[in-house]
Every structure is written in C-alpha cells, then in structure tokens.
C-alpha positions in Angstrom: -24.2 -33.5 -23.2 -21.2 -36.4 -22.4 -20.5 -37.5 -18.8 -17.4 -35.3 -19.0 -19.0 -32.3 -19.6 -19.7 -30.0 -16.5 -22.8 -29.2 -15.7 -23.7 -25.6 -14.8 -24.4 -24.8 -11.0 -27.4 -22.2 -10.1 -29.4 -21.5 -6.9 -31.4 -23.7 -5.2 -34.5 -21.0 -5.8 -33.2 -20.6 -9.6 -33.5 -24.0 -10.0 -37.0 -24.4 -8.3 -38.0 -21.5 -10.7 -37.2 -23.1 -13.4 -38.8 -26.8 -12.5 -42.1 -25.2 -12.0 -41.6 -23.4 -15.1 -40.8 -26.6 -17.0 -44.7 -28.2 -15.1 -45.7 -26.4 -17.9 -45.1 -28.2 -20.3 -42.5 -26.2 -22.7 -40.1 -27.2 -24.8 -36.4 -25.8 -23.6 -36.5 -23.7 -26.3 -40.4 -21.9 -25.9 -39.1 -22.2 -22.3 -35.8 -20.6 -22.9 -37.3 -17.8 -25.1 -40.0 -17.4 -22.5 -38.2 -16.7 -19.8 -35.8 -14.1 -22.1 -38.8 -12.4 -23.1 -40.4 -12.2 -19.8 -43.6 -13.9 -21.6 -44.2 -15.5 -18.2 -47.3 -16.5 -15.8 -48.1 -13.8 -13.0 -51.2 -14.6 -12.2 -50.7 -15.7 -8.6 -51.4 -19.1 -8.8 -47.2 -20.0 -8.3 -45.0 -18.5 -5.2 -42.5 -17.6 -7.6 -42.5 -14.2 -8.7 -40.7 -15.7 -12.5 -39.7 -11.8 -12.8 -36.6 -12.4 -10.7 -35.8 -15.1 -13.3 -35.7 -13.3 -16.0 -34.3 -9.9 -14.4 -31.9 -12.5 -12.8 -30.5 -15.7 -13.9 -31.6 -15.3 -17.7 -30.0 -11.4 -18.3 -27.6 -11.6 -16.6 -25.7 -14.6 -17.1 -27.5 -15.9 -20.5 -25.5 -18.5 -21.4 -25.3 -20.6 -17.4 -29.4 -20.1 -17.7 -29.8 -21.3 -21.7 -27.5 -24.1 -20.5 -29.6 -24.9 -17.0 -32.5 -25.3 -19.1 -31.2 -27.5 -22.4 -28.0 -29.5 -20.5 -29.0 -29.7 -17.1 -27.7 -27.7 -14.2 -26.0 -29.0 -10.4 -27.5 -27.1 -8.0 -25.1 -24.3 -6.1 -26.3 -25.4 -2.6 -29.5 -27.2 -1.3 -31.2 -27.4 2.0 -33.7 -29.9 3.3 -36.7 -28.1 2.4 -35.9 -27.2 -1.3 -34.9 -30.2 -1.7 -38.4 -31.6 -1.0 -39.6 -28.4 -2.6 -37.6 -29.3 -6.0 -39.0 -33.4 -5.6 -42.6 -31.4 -5.6 -41.7 -29.1 -8.9 -39.6 -31.4 -10.9 -41.9 -34.7 -10.9 -44.7 -33.9 -8.9 -44.6 -35.7 -5.9 -44.8 -35.0 -2.7 -42.2 -36.7 -0.4 -42.0 -37.0 3.4 -39.9 -35.1 5.2 -38.2 -35.5 8.6 -37.1 -32.9 10.2 -35.3 -34.4 13.2 -32.1 -33.1 14.5 -29.7 -35.9 13.6 -31.9 -38.0 11.2 -33.1 -35.1 8.7 -34.3 -36.5 5.6 -36.8 -36.1 2.7 -38.7 -39.5 1.8 -39.9 -40.0 -2.0 -40.8 -42.3 -4.2 -38.9 -42.4 -7.2 -38.3 -44.5 -10.8 -34.6 -45.0 -12.0 -35.3 -41.7 -14.5 -35.9 -39.6 -11.6 -33.2 -41.0 -9.3 -30.4 -40.2 -11.5 -31.9 -37.4 -12.3 -32.4 -36.2 -8.7 -28.6 -37.2 -8.2 -27.0 -35.2 -11.1 -29.1 -31.8 -9.4 -28.5 -32.5 -6.0 -26.3 -30.1 -3.9 -22.1 -32.0 -2.7 -23.1 -33.1 0.8 -26.4 -35.3 0.2 -26.8 -38.7 -0.2 -29.2 -41.2 -1.6 -30.6 -44.0 0.1 -32.1 -46.9 -1.5 -34.9 -48.3 0.5 -36.5 -50.2 -1.9 -34.9 -50.2 -5.3 -36.6 -48.9 -8.6 -37.7 -52.2 -11.1 -38.7 -51.7 -14.6 -41.2 -48.7 -14.3 -42.1 -49.1 -10.6 -41.3 -46.5 -8.8 -38.4 -47.5 -5.4 -38.4 -45.8 -2.3 -35.5 -43.9 -1.3 -33.9 -40.5 1.4 -32.0 -37.9 0.7 -30.0 -36.9 4.2 -27.1 -34.8 4.5 -23.4 -37.0 4.1 -22.7 -36.6 7.0 -25.8 -38.6 8.4 -24.4 -41.5 6.7 -22.5 -43.9 9.7 -18.7 -45.1 7.7 
C-alpha cells in the first residue's frame, strides 16, 4: 500500500475482533476465508462473538473487510478504553490506563514498528506523546491522549 492509498475505516469493535483473531497466528488469507465462511472460534475463551464480524462487516462490506485485513485500516472512532483494549489485543501488552478527568491517557511501551502501526490505526482526535524514544529493537514509552489535551 502506498502512502497515497487511503485506508478503509472500520469500527473500534470490528478492529478489536480482527486483532483478537490475528493473535491466533492466521495468515491474512486464512483470516479472510475463515471469517467469510464463519469458521471461527466459539469456545467461550474470548470476550468476542466472532459471528458478529462474519455476519456484519465481512458479509455486508466484503471489500472493506478484505482491505482492512490485507492493507490495514483506521478506526472510525476510538475511546480511551478501546485504545487500551486494542493495544492489548494487537501487541499483547497491558497498557496503563489513566481516567483522571482532564488528563486521560493510555501509557504503554511500543517498538518503533508498533508505534507506526498504532499511529496509522488511531482515529482522528488522538495524539501519541513520546516519553522515552524507542531505539532499535528496544521499546520506548508513549502516552496516547486526546488531541484536545495537548497544550498549544
């Protein structure tokens, strides 16, 4: 995908289900096929009812679903708790969540590749602040905050 290519936008919930399925180690092709054929985990070990993804986005907008899996996506609207959950699902990290009014934030370690991916996925209205930069394979420390909190 080139920089000029626009990423599809999907809901935070669809993104969380998608990242939870990615954690199973399936290739993009296998993930698309399994969701489209509703061959999904249903053992109750997850918080998700993956049938929602199969009967929702994958069946109603199959091109958008396939593009989200293969080319990446941007979340339409993030919540602070949703960002924390997305990082946990996508990167297997348990970020720190601060809900103090006026200084809400998600703080987490990220490698440069994870930072780049999170930056592409976040909806408008969020900013990533670098607290300690990533160097090489060593993760840095970052805070994700509402853009309105950034002092101008």
